[in-house]
N, C-alpha and C positions, 0 to 999 in steps of 0.2 A: 770532765767538769765543764759545764757551760759558762761562758762569760757573758757579760752584759752587752758586749759589742759583737758577739758571734754572728748575728744575722745582718750586720751592716755590710753591704756589698761594695767591694772595692771599685767595681766598674762605675759606680755612681759617686765616687769620692770627689770628683772635680765638679765645680759649679756649672760648667757648660754642659756636661753630660747630664747632670741633674736637671738643668733647664730644658734640654732637648726632650728628655723623657717626660717631664712635667707637661710640656706642650703636647706631646703625642698621646698622653693619657687622656686628655680632654678633647682632642681633635682626631678625626679618623685618619688624617694624614696632614703633613705640612711640607711645603716645598722649601728649597734652599733659601730663597730670598725672604720668605716669611720667618724662618728660624733666624736667619742672619739679622734681620731687623728687630725681631722681638728680643733676642739675646744680646744685641749690640756687640757682635764679634766680627772678626775678619774672615774672609773666605777660607784662608788656610787653616785657621783655628777651628772653624766649623767643620771643614772637611776632615781634619784629623780626628776630631771627637766623634763624628758620625761613623767614621771608619772603625774606631775602637768599639763602638756599640754594635756595629754590624758584625765584627769579628766574634763578639760574644753571643751572636744570634739574638740580640735584644731588639734590633730594628731591621727592617727590610729597606733596601734602597732601590727605587725604580727610576730608570732614566728613559726619557722619551723626548720627542720633538713636538713642540706646539708651533705649528707653522714651520718657520725655519729656525726657531730658537730652541736651544736645548733646555730641558726642564728636569730637575732632579727632585723626586718626591720621597719622603720618608714615612714609614708606617711602623708602629710598634708591633712586634710579634706577640703571640700569646705567652711565650716564654719570657719575653721582656716585660710585659705587663705584670706577670706573676712575680718576677724578681723585683721589680720596682715597688710593688705593693708590700712585699716582705721587707724591703729596705726601709720604706716609710714607717711601717709598723715597728721595726727595730729601733728607729730613731725616736718614735713616740714613747716606747718603753724606756729608752735611755733617759729621755727628758723627764718622764714621770718619776723615775727613781732618783733624780738629782735633787 
């Protein structure tokens, strides 16, 4: 038996992960400082949530140096984009049934 919340993805339950994926859905990539500023989160908070999304294979993390400064860049994977779209569609269905 299907439930109304069946396609809501637990990986996107937290507002920070929802925010990260929202930014990455409309941008090719985002670096650490961009996400930190846009979402208004601490370094540690952002790091833990990006790690959780990377573990699910929803984002890719690229680390490089620009000059002598480290730069961390995040990119949504095809799997992550698909999962996020399904999550948003499930939320929309839930709202329309309320």
